[in-house]
N, C-alpha and C positions, 0 to 999 in steps of 0.2 A: 796372580801368583798361583802356579800349579804345584802340586806336590805328588810325587810318585813313589810307590813302594816297589822297588825293583826285584823283590823276592816273589812278586806275583800274588801276594796275599792281600786280602781286604784289610782296610784300616781297622775294622772291627775286631781283628785278631791280634792287634798290637796295643800296647800301652802307649798312647801318643796324645799330644796336645798341640794345638796351633796357638801361637801367641806372638806378641810383638812388644818391643821396648822402644820408646821414642827417645830422640836426642833433643837437647835444648836448642841447638842450632847446627847447621851444616858445618862440619869440620870440628865439632866439639869432641872431646875424648869419648871413646866408646864406653858404654855401660857394660858391665859384665852380665851375662845371661844367668841371673840368679833370681829366685822368686820375689825378693823385695824390689827388684827393678822392673818386673814385668807389668806393663800397663793393662794388658788384657790377655786372657788365655781361655781356650775352650776345648774340651775333650771331643775328639772326632771318632765316631763309630760307624763310618760308612762302609758298606760291603765291597766297594770298588777298590782297586789298587792304584787308581789315579783319581785325584780330586781337584776341583777348582777351589782353592783355599780362600783367597782374598782378592778384593779389588782395592787398590790404594789410589784414591783420588787426590793427587798432589795439589790441584787447584783449591779444593775445598778443605784440604788437610783432614781427610776422612779415611778410615779403614773400614771397609764393608766386608764382614765375614760372610763367606758363601758356604764353604764346607760341604759341597755336594759331589757325588761321583760323576765323573765326566761321561760315563756311558749312558747316563740318564738324561743328558741335555740334548734336545733335538737341535740339529744344526741346519739352518736354512740359508745361511749367508755365505758359505764357502770357507771363511776363516773362523776357526773354533774360538779363538780368543776374542775376536770382535763380536761373535754371537753371544758369548758369555757376558761380556760387558753390556751389550745392548739389552739382554734379558734381565740382568740383575741391577744395573745402575740407572736405567731410565725410570722415571716416576711411574708408579702403578696407577692404573685407571680407577680401581676400586680398592678401598681398604677393607679389612676384615669387618670393621664397624658398618660400612656400607652394605655388605652382604647380609649381616645380621639384621639390620634395620629393614632391608627388603624382605627378608624371611618373615619377620613379624608383620609387616604391612600386608604381605600377600595372604596372610591368614586372618586379616580383618582387625588386627590390633591397632589401637591408637597409641601414638608415641607421646609420652608426657615428659616434658623437659623441666617442669616445675617440681622440685622435690617435696613441696608442701602439698601438692595435689595427690589425691588417693590413687593408688595403682596396685595391680596384681603382682607384678614381678619387676624387680629392679636390676637393670644391667647398666653399669657405668662404662662409658666409652673408654676410659683409661684402663679398665680391667681387660678389655678384649682387643684393643687396637694393636697391641704388640704380640699377643699370644693367641694364635689361631686354635690351640687346643681347648681354650675356654669356650670358643664358639662351637666347637664340635661337641662339647659337653652339653651346651644349651640346645643345639639342634637334635641331639639324641643320636 
């Protein structure tokens, strides 16, 4: 799903949110778009006036929030929509956790998985796997 601001201003200049409301089943009465019915929403502050907003995977019944400006996505496949889906929907080769572990190992650190064993610094996988900003704090 793409979203465009036809005034030519970036989404960072607007008060806007991307969100969705699910239905119980196909053909069920529509829910009204009010805060109590919204399943998920996210403020968007992208400088572009065109964004790739969501990928809806109907087979897995997943909504993948993208929320990135279309001008920043390199296209090597010819079709922009196919390129976006390929880039964002395919499994990643490395997780943030993998990158962080490689960083520690390359500096001679030994990785300790036993919480009872003595260690200098504690990094929990659950703390960094979904939030790359925590990794940037660790890496300095």
